C-alpha positions in Angstrom: 120.9 114.8 100.6 123.1 112.2 102.0 122.2 113.1 106.0 118.8 111.6 107.2 115.9 113.0 109.3 116.4 112.2 113.1 113.5 111.5 115.2 113.3 113.7 118.3 110.1 113.2 119.8 107.4 110.9 120.3 104.0 111.4 122.2 101.5 108.5 122.9 97.8 109.3 124.0 95.1 106.8 124.2 94.6 106.5 120.7 97.3 108.3 119.0 101.0 108.1 118.1 102.9 111.2 117.2 106.6 111.1 116.1 108.7 114.4 115.4 111.8 114.4 113.4 114.4 117.2 112.6 115.9 117.9 109.3 117.0 121.2 108.3 115.6 121.8 104.7 113.2 119.8 102.8 110.4 120.3 100.6 108.7 117.0 102.0 108.9 114.1 103.9 107.6 110.7 103.0 106.1 108.8 106.3 105.4 104.9 106.5 104.2 103.1 109.9 103.4 99.6 110.6 102.1 97.8 113.6 104.3 95.1 115.5 104.8 91.9 113.0 102.9 93.7 110.2 103.6 94.9 106.9 104.2 99.0 106.4 101.0 101.0 105.6 100.8 102.8 102.6 103.5 106.0 102.5 102.0 109.3 103.0 103.9 112.8 102.2 103.9 115.4 104.6 105.2 118.8 104.8 105.6 119.3 108.4 108.1 117.6 110.7 106.0 115.6 112.4 103.2 112.7 111.8 100.3 111.7 113.9 98.7 107.9 113.6 95.1 107.9 114.6 93.6 104.9 116.3 96.9 103.6 117.4 96.6 100.8 120.2 98.4 102.0 123.4 99.8 98.4 124.1 100.9 97.6 120.9 104.4 98.3 119.3 104.9 100.5 116.0 107.5 100.9 113.8 107.9 104.3 111.8 110.1 105.4 109.0 110.7 109.0 107.3 112.8 110.5 104.8 113.3 113.6 103.4 113.0 115.2 99.8 113.8 117.9 97.7 111.5 118.0 94.8 112.4 118.9 91.5 110.1 120.6 89.1 109.6 117.8 86.0 112.0 115.7 87.6 112.5 112.6 90.0 112.7 113.8 93.9 116.0 113.7 95.6 115.4 111.5 99.0 117.7 110.9 102.1 117.8 107.3 103.2 114.9 106.1 105.3 115.4 106.7 109.2 113.4 104.1 111.3 112.3 103.8 115.1 110.7 101.4 117.1 108.0 103.1 119.2 107.6 100.3 122.2 104.0 99.9 123.7 103.0 101.1 127.2 101.6 99.4 130.2 100.0 102.7 131.5 99.7 106.1 129.8 101.1 108.7 132.7 99.7 111.5 130.9 100.2 113.7 128.0 104.0 115.0 127.0 106.7 114.3 124.6 109.4 111.7 125.3 113.1 111.8 124.2 113.3 109.6 121.7 117.1 109.7 121.8 119.4 110.2 118.6 121.3 107.3 116.7 
């Protein structure tokens, strides 16, 4: 596992932040997020290729990291390097919809 996930879309609503990524094949993804100038929140493991932060402040910038992992029975998982993206604050929310997050 040498490549890393790529964030492909970000959606913000009044109180949520959803990040969507692509990766060809993984058993699970580890996700961390944090508020600007804050410490990363406790990581979570998800099976989906998206994660939603609830109660997100729209006028606050967030950092988000994801790594893809292959699990091994009775062994340590093999994971990619972390991929991080900054999700900037918004002055106004034009409505729902995904915005292109770009690729590194």
